[in-house]
C-alpha positions as CSV (number, residue, x, y, z in Angstrom):
1,X,0.0,0.0,0.0
2,X,1.5,3.4,-1.1
3,X,2.1,5.9,1.6
4,X,-0.5,8.7,1.7
5,X,0.8,12.3,1.6
6,X,0.3,14.2,4.8
7,X,-2.0,16.8,3.1
8,X,-4.3,14.0,1.8
9,X,-4.3,12.3,5.2
10,X,-5.3,15.5,7.0
11,X,-8.0,16.1,4.4
12,X,-9.4,12.6,5.1
13,X,-9.3,13.2,8.8
14,X,-11.2,16.5,8.4
15,X,-13.7,15.4,5.7
16,X,-17.2,16.2,6.8
17,X,-16.1,17.5,10.2
18,X,-18.8,20.0,11.1
19,X,-19.2,22.0,14.4
20,X,-21.0,20.0,17.1
21,X,-24.5,21.2,18.2
22,X,-24.7,24.5,20.1
23,X,-25.6,24.9,23.7
24,X,-26.2,28.0,25.9
25,X,-23.8,28.5,28.8
26,X,-23.2,31.2,31.4
27,X,-20.3,33.6,31.1
28,X,-18.6,31.7,34.0
29,X,-18.7,28.5,31.9
30,X,-17.8,30.1,28.5
31,X,-14.0,30.6,28.9
32,X,-12.2,29.0,25.9
33,X,-15.5,27.8,24.5
34,X,-16.2,28.5,20.8
35,X,-19.0,30.8,19.8
36,X,-21.8,29.1,17.7
37,X,-23.3,32.5,16.8
38,X,-22.3,36.1,16.2
39,X,-22.8,38.2,19.3
40,X,-24.2,41.8,19.0
41,X,-24.3,44.4,21.7
42,X,-27.6,44.8,23.5
43,X,-26.7,48.3,24.7
44,X,-24.6,51.3,23.9
45,X,-21.4,51.7,25.9
46,X,-21.2,54.2,27.5
47,X,-24.9,55.0,27.2
48,X,-24.3,58.7,27.8
49,X,-21.3,61.0,27.7
50,X,-19.1,60.2,30.8
51,X,-16.3,62.0,32.5
52,X,-12.9,60.3,32.2
53,X,-11.4,62.2,35.1
54,X,-12.2,63.8,38.5
55,X,-12.8,67.6,38.1
56,X,-15.4,70.0,37.0
57,X,-17.9,69.8,34.1
58,X,-18.1,73.2,32.4
59,X,-19.0,75.0,29.3
60,X,-15.8,75.3,27.4
61,X,-16.6,78.9,26.4
62,X,-16.8,79.9,30.1
63,X,-13.5,78.3,31.0
64,X,-11.4,79.2,27.9
65,X,-9.4,81.7,29.9
66,X,-7.1,81.1,32.8
67,X,-8.4,82.4,36.1
68,X,-12.0,82.2,34.9
69,X,-14.2,82.0,38.0
70,X,-17.3,79.8,37.9
71,X,-20.1,79.0,40.4
72,X,-20.4,75.4,41.5
73,X,-24.1,74.4,41.4
74,X,-23.9,70.7,42.2
75,X,-22.1,67.4,42.1
76,X,-22.1,64.3,39.8
77,X,-20.7,60.9,40.9
78,X,-20.8,57.6,39.0
79,X,-24.4,56.4,39.1
80,X,-25.8,59.7,40.4
81,X,-26.5,62.0,37.5
82,X,-27.1,65.8,37.9
83,X,-30.6,66.8,36.8
84,X,-30.1,70.5,36.0
85,X,-28.7,72.2,33.0
86,X,-25.3,73.8,33.3
87,X,-25.7,77.5,32.4
88,X,-23.4,80.4,31.6
89,X,-20.8,80.9,34.4
90,X,-21.6,77.6,36.1
91,X,-19.7,74.4,36.8
92,X,-20.6,71.0,38.4
93,X,-18.2,69.0,40.5
94,X,-17.8,65.6,38.6
95,X,-16.1,62.3,39.3
96,X,-14.7,59.7,36.9
97,X,-17.6,57.8,35.4
98,X,-20.1,60.5,36.2
99,X,-22.6,61.5,33.4
100,X,-21.7,64.8,31.9
101,X,-24.7,67.1,32.7
102,X,-26.6,68.8,29.9
103,X,-25.1,72.1,28.9
104,X,-21.5,71.1,29.8
105,X,-19.1,70.2,27.0
106,X,-15.7,69.9,28.7
107,X,-14.2,68.7,32.0
108,X,-11.4,70.6,33.7
109,X,-9.4,68.2,35.9
110,X,-9.3,69.0,39.6
111,X,-5.5,69.5,39.5
112,X,-6.1,72.5,37.2
113,X,-8.6,74.2,39.5
114,X,-8.7,76.0,42.8
115,X,-11.9,75.5,44.8
116,X,-13.1,78.2,47.1
117,X,-16.5,77.6,48.8
118,X,-19.2,77.4,46.1
119,X,-16.9,78.7,43.3
120,X,-14.0,77.3,41.3
121,X,-11.1,79.1,39.6
122,X,-9.8,77.6,36.3
123,X,-6.0,77.4,36.0
124,X,-5.9,75.5,32.7
125,X,-8.1,76.5,29.7
126,X,-10.9,74.1,28.9
127,X,-11.1,72.5,25.5
128,X,-14.4,71.2,24.1
129,X,-14.7,67.5,24.5
130,X,-11.6,67.1,26.6
131,X,-11.7,64.4,29.4
132,X,-15.2,63.3,28.1
133,X,-16.0,59.8,26.9
134,X,-18.7,60.3,24.3
135,X,-21.8,58.1,24.2
136,X,-21.0,55.0,22.2
137,X,-17.3,55.5,22.0
138,X,-16.8,51.9,23.0
139,X,-19.7,50.3,21.0
140,X,-23.3,50.9,20.1
141,X,-26.4,48.7,20.4
142,X,-26.5,46.3,17.5
143,X,-22.7,46.3,16.8
144,X,-21.4,42.7,16.2
145,X,-18.3,42.5,18.3
146,X,-17.7,38.8,18.7
147,X,-17.9,36.5,15.8
148,X,-19.0,32.9,15.3
149,X,-16.0,30.6,15.5
150,X,-14.1,32.7,18.1
151,X,-12.6,30.8,21.0
152,X,-13.4,33.0,23.9
153,X,-10.6,34.6,25.9
154,X,-11.0,36.3,29.3
155,X,-11.1,39.7,27.4
156,X,-13.9,38.4,25.2
157,X,-15.9,37.5,28.3
158,X,-15.5,41.0,29.7
159,X,-16.8,42.4,26.4
160,X,-19.7,40.0,26.3
161,X,-20.7,41.0,29.9
162,X,-20.4,44.7,29.0
163,X,-22.7,44.0,26.0
164,X,-25.2,42.7,28.5
165,X,-25.1,39.0,27.6
166,X,-25.4,36.7,30.6
167,X,-25.5,33.6,28.4
168,X,-23.7,32.7,25.1
169,X,-24.4,30.1,22.4
170,X,-21.3,27.9,22.1
171,X,-20.5,24.6,20.3
172,X,-20.6,21.4,22.4
173,X,-17.1,20.3,23.5
174,X,-15.9,17.3,21.5
175,X,-15.5,14.1,23.6
176,X,-12.1,12.5,23.0
177,X,-11.6,8.9,24.3
178,X,-8.0,7.7,24.6
179,X,-7.1,4.0,24.6
180,X,-3.5,2.8,25.1
181,X,-2.5,-0.7,24.0
182,X,0.4,-3.0,24.8
183,X,1.3,-5.7,27.3
184,X,4.6,-3.9,28.0
185,X,3.0,-0.8,29.5
186,X,2.8,0.0,33.2
187,X,1.5,3.1,34.9
188,X,3.9,5.8,36.3
189,X,5.0,5.0,39.9
190,X,5.1,1.2,39.1
191,X,8.4,-0.7,39.0
192,X,8.6,-2.1,35.5
193,X,9.3,-5.8,35.1
194,X,11.5,-7.3,32.4
195,X,10.7,-5.8,29.0
196,X,8.1,-3.4,30.4
197,X,8.1,0.4,30.0
198,X,6.2,3.2,31.7
199,X,3.1,4.4,29.9
200,X,3.5,8.1,28.9
201,X,1.6,8.7,25.7
202,X,-1.9,9.0,27.3
203,X,-0.8,11.8,29.6
204,X,0.4,14.0,26.8
205,X,-2.7,13.2,24.6
206,X,-5.2,14.0,27.4
207,X,-3.5,17.3,28.1
208,X,-3.2,18.2,24.4
209,X,-6.9,17.5,23.8
210,X,-8.0,19.4,26.9
211,X,-5.9,22.4,26.0
212,X,-7.9,22.5,22.7
213,X,-11.2,22.5,24.6
214,X,-12.1,18.9,24.4
215,X,-13.5,16.7,27.2
216,X,-11.4,13.5,27.6
217,X,-12.2,10.0,28.6
218,X,-9.5,7.6,29.8
219,X,-10.1,4.1,28.5
220,X,-6.9,2.9,30.2
221,X,-4.5,0.4,28.6
222,X,-5.7,-2.6,26.7
223,X,-3.7,-5.9,26.8
224,X,-2.4,-7.3,23.5
225,X,-5.5,-9.4,22.8
226,X,-8.2,-8.8,20.2
227,X,-10.9,-9.1,22.9
228,X,-9.3,-6.5,25.2
229,X,-8.8,-4.0,22.3
230,X,-12.3,-4.5,21.0
231,X,-13.7,-4.0,24.4
232,X,-12.0,-0.7,24.7
233,X,-13.4,0.4,21.3
234,X,-16.9,-0.6,22.4
235,X,-16.5,1.5,25.6
236,X,-15.7,4.5,23.5
237,X,-18.8,4.0,21.4
238,X,-21.0,3.5,24.5
239,X,-19.7,6.8,26.1
240,X,-20.8,8.9,23.1
241,X,-17.2,9.6,22.0
242,X,-16.7,12.0,19.1
243,X,-13.0,11.1,18.6
244,X,-11.4,7.8,19.6
245,X,-7.6,7.9,19.9
246,X,-5.7,4.7,20.1
247,X,-2.0,4.7,20.7
248,X,0.2,1.7,19.9
249,X,-0.7,-1.4,17.9
250,X,-0.9,0.5,14.6
251,X,1.8,-1.4,12.8
252,X,1.4,-4.8,11.1
253,X,3.2,-7.2,13.6
254,X,1.5,-10.2,15.1
255,X,0.8,-8.2,18.3
256,X,-0.4,-5.1,16.6
257,X,-4.1,-5.8,16.9
258,X,-5.7,-2.3,16.7
259,X,-6.4,-2.3,13.0
260,X,-8.0,-5.8,13.1
261,X,-10.1,-4.8,16.2
262,X,-11.3,-1.6,14.5
263,X,-12.3,-3.5,11.4
264,X,-14.1,-6.2,13.5
265,X,-16.1,-3.4,15.2
266,X,-17.3,-2.1,11.8
267,X,-15.0,0.9,11.4
268,X,-14.2,1.8,7.8
269,X,-10.6,2.6,7.5
270,X,-9.6,5.5,5.1
271,X,-5.8,5.0,5.5
272,X,-3.2,3.3,7.7
273,X,0.1,4.4,6.4
274,X,1.2,8.0,5.7
275,X,4.3,9.6,4.3
276,X,5.4,11.2,7.5
277,X,8.4,11.0,9.9
278,X,7.9,10.4,12.7
279,X,4.6,8.5,12.6
280,X,4.3,6.4,9.4
281,X,2.0,3.7,10.9
282,X,-1.0,5.9,11.6
283,X,-4.6,4.9,11.0
284,X,-7.9,6.7,10.4
285,X,-11.4,5.6,10.1
286,X,-15.1,6.2,11.1
287,X,-17.9,4.4,12.7
288,X,-21.0,6.5,12.3
289,X,-20.3,9.8,14.0
290,X,-17.3,8.5,15.9
291,X,-14.0,9.3,14.2
292,X,-10.9,7.2,15.0
293,X,-7.3,8.1,14.8
294,X,-4.8,5.2,15.5
295,X,-1.5,6.7,16.6
296,X,1.8,4.9,16.7
297,X,3.1,3.7,20.0
298,X,6.5,5.5,20.0
299,X,5.9,8.5,22.2
300,X,7.3,11.2,19.9
301,X,5.4,9.7,16.9
302,X,2.2,9.6,19.0
303,X,2.5,13.2,20.1
304,X,3.5,14.6,16.7
305,X,0.7,12.9,14.9
306,X,-1.8,14.0,17.5
307,X,-0.6,17.5,17.2
308,X,-0.9,17.4,13.4
309,X,-4.1,15.5,13.0
310,X,-6.1,15.3,16.3
311,X,-5.8,19.0,17.1
312,X,-7.2,20.3,13.8
313,X,-10.1,17.7,14.1
314,X,-10.9,18.9,17.6
315,X,-10.9,22.5,16.4
316,X,-13.2,21.7,13.4
317,X,-15.7,19.9,15.7
318,X,-15.5,22.7,18.2
319,X,-16.5,25.2,15.5
320,X,-13.3,27.2,15.5
321,X,-12.9,29.6,12.6
322,X,-9.2,28.7,12.3
323,X,-8.4,25.0,12.5
324,X,-5.0,24.6,10.9
325,X,-1.6,25.2,12.5
326,X,0.1,28.4,11.3
327,X,3.5,27.9,9.7
328,X,6.2,30.4,10.6
329,X,9.4,31.4,8.9
330,X,12.8,30.7,10.4
331,X,16.4,30.0,9.3
332,X,18.2,26.8,9.7
333,X,20.7,26.6,12.5
334,X,22.7,23.7,11.0
335,X,23.1,21.8,7.7
336,X,20.5,19.2,6.8
337,X,20.8,16.4,4.3
338,X,18.4,15.6,1.5
339,X,15.0,14.2,2.4
340,X,13.3,11.0,1.1
341,X,9.6,10.5,0.2
342,X,8.4,11.2,3.7
343,X,7.5,14.6,5.1
344,X,9.8,15.3,8.1
345,X,8.8,17.1,11.3
346,X,12.0,17.6,13.1
347,X,12.1,18.6,16.8
348,X,14.0,21.9,17.0
349,X,14.9,24.7,19.4
350,X,14.4,28.4,18.5
351,X,17.0,31.0,19.2
352,X,16.7,34.7,18.2
353,X,19.2,36.2,15.9
354,X,20.5,39.7,16.3
355,X,18.5,40.9,13.3
356,X,15.3,39.5,14.9
357,X,15.1,36.3,12.8
358,X,14.4,33.0,14.5
359,X,17.0,30.3,14.2
360,X,15.6,26.8,14.2
361,X,18.2,24.3,15.5
362,X,17.2,20.7,15.1
363,X,18.1,18.5,18.0
364,X,20.9,16.0,17.3
365,X,18.9,12.8,17.9
366,X,15.5,12.5,16.1
367,X,14.7,9.0,17.2
368,X,10.9,8.7,17.9
369,X,11.4,7.2,21.3
370,X,13.3,10.2,22.8
371,X,10.9,12.2,25.0
372,X,13.6,14.4,26.5
373,X,14.3,16.0,23.1
374,X,10.6,16.5,22.5
375,X,10.1,18.3,25.8
376,X,13.1,20.5,25.1
377,X,11.9,21.5,21.6
378,X,9.9,24.7,20.9
379,X,9.0,23.9,17.3
380,X,8.7,21.2,14.6
381,X,10.8,22.0,11.6
382,X,8.9,21.0,8.5
383,X,10.8,19.4,5.5
384,X,8.8,18.5,2.4
385,X,9.2,15.1,0.7
386,X,12.4,15.0,-1.5
387,X,13.6,18.3,-0.1
388,X,17.3,18.8,-1.3
389,X,20.0,19.2,1.3
390,X,19.9,22.6,3.0
391,X,22.7,24.7,4.5
392,X,22.7,26.5,7.8
393,X,21.2,30.0,7.3
394,X,18.8,29.0,4.6
395,X,15.0,29.7,5.1
396,X,12.8,27.0,6.6
397,X,9.3,26.7,8.0
398,X,8.3,25.7,11.5
399,X,5.2,24.9,13.6
400,X,5.3,26.2,17.1
401,X,4.6,23.7,19.8
402,X,2.3,24.5,22.7
403,X,4.1,26.4,25.4
């Protein structure tokens, strides 16, 4: 079976991926959720002209000259407007956030005045509109300020609250179930026996999925039997999983049973080998609404393939407007040889150059079992299939890893 190009494999993973149904959530529950609808302001902000400083609301014409003396006729504080009109020769004591009274068109800050009983002397000439926030300077009723597909930040939540929205329509979080496979795997904290290794893949995959807004389900580690692997797949279906991630057992050895178990459960496979390094033995298929990604067992291969394929799928199902990783420009920090038919994703460190460019320095050992190198990397350096050898200082493209 020919190796499928990475771009075709990603297209297959994303084929038909539509945002999950919407649900209404409170602002307290909306952080990092994805908007299912545009959000328009329900009010004008500020609703009236407001003072931006503590001082005196005046008519600019009356306070255009230094040492102008005005009669103070009242006071305005935030939430306590002044009902009277400000007339010629009059001023109103005003505090930040107070509504500018009718008739006034400027604010003179208190540092530029001298108060004496019920009068105030102006020490800095007033300018029309100065220190006043006009009505609607932030936004107006009906303005669409948050767009469908936005993943909500803390700043977006503040804006939604100011727009007077207690609830927001968001897409349901994708459910991602993760199933490890392999007789050799033991949990962290356990003393491995002969030939055993500590299970690590699942911890990275759960964290990566949750960081993208998914809910995760831990299906544990299945033994290397068809029955145990099939049972894990059935548990995923029964739990309403949107994405089933398996790790390990994706190759074609006698103990690599995931593909057979998936087929036995009725999952139609779209591919099971792709032209990528690390991660060639990766699988993808579907069973109804449940999408399946079978990741390799080597920890670096597992993580890189999850980053490249699982993350965009989660984003698509979440309703994100941008689902693909953004490639950035950098320069090579060392010479690289010519590439073969597989697309390479090399672990690399980034170092700034004096001119502001980023230098991508591939780690020396790219073996797919080396987690220390993965943890130390900031980016994946992308090399297309059949790329010619490249010298240090030549341009390259990188994908920034989560920080």
